C-alpha positions, 0 to 999 in steps of 0.5 A, a space after each residue: 151424827 159422825 165420829 166424835 159424838 161415837 166417841 164421846 157416847 163410849 167415852 161417855 158411856 165407860 166412866 158411866 157404867 165403870 161408876 155403876 159398877 163401884 157404886 154398886 157391890 160384890 163383884 159381877 161376873 160383866 166385862 168392860 164392854 157390859 159396862 160401857 154398853 149400859 153405861 151408855 143406855 143409862 146417860 141416855 136414858 138419864 139424860 130423857 128422865 133430866 129433860 121430861 123434869 125439867 132439870 135446867 142443863 148448864 155450861 158446867 156439870 150438871 149435877 143431878 143429871 148426872 146423879 140419874 146417870 149412876 143411878 140408872 149404871 149400878 142398877 142396870 148393872 146390878 140387872 144384867 149382873 144378874 142375868 150373865 149369873 143366872 145363865 151360869 147354870 
């Protein structure tokens, strides 16, 4: 694992997590660090699901894979935000 791959995962996680927060209605009480972590996890799981489903890897943007990742990020942000809200009792 190189520095470039770690930085790439952080950047991709930030973008996917930010898109997840953007598409989730309402305010989410989670910080940018949790957003990046959710985005990284969503990107990894989305890629794995796309590979299992046989989605072809292309030279450009893999739109089907990206949609899967963003949908998973929306779900992940919702779960984390719900858990965060629940712990503020």
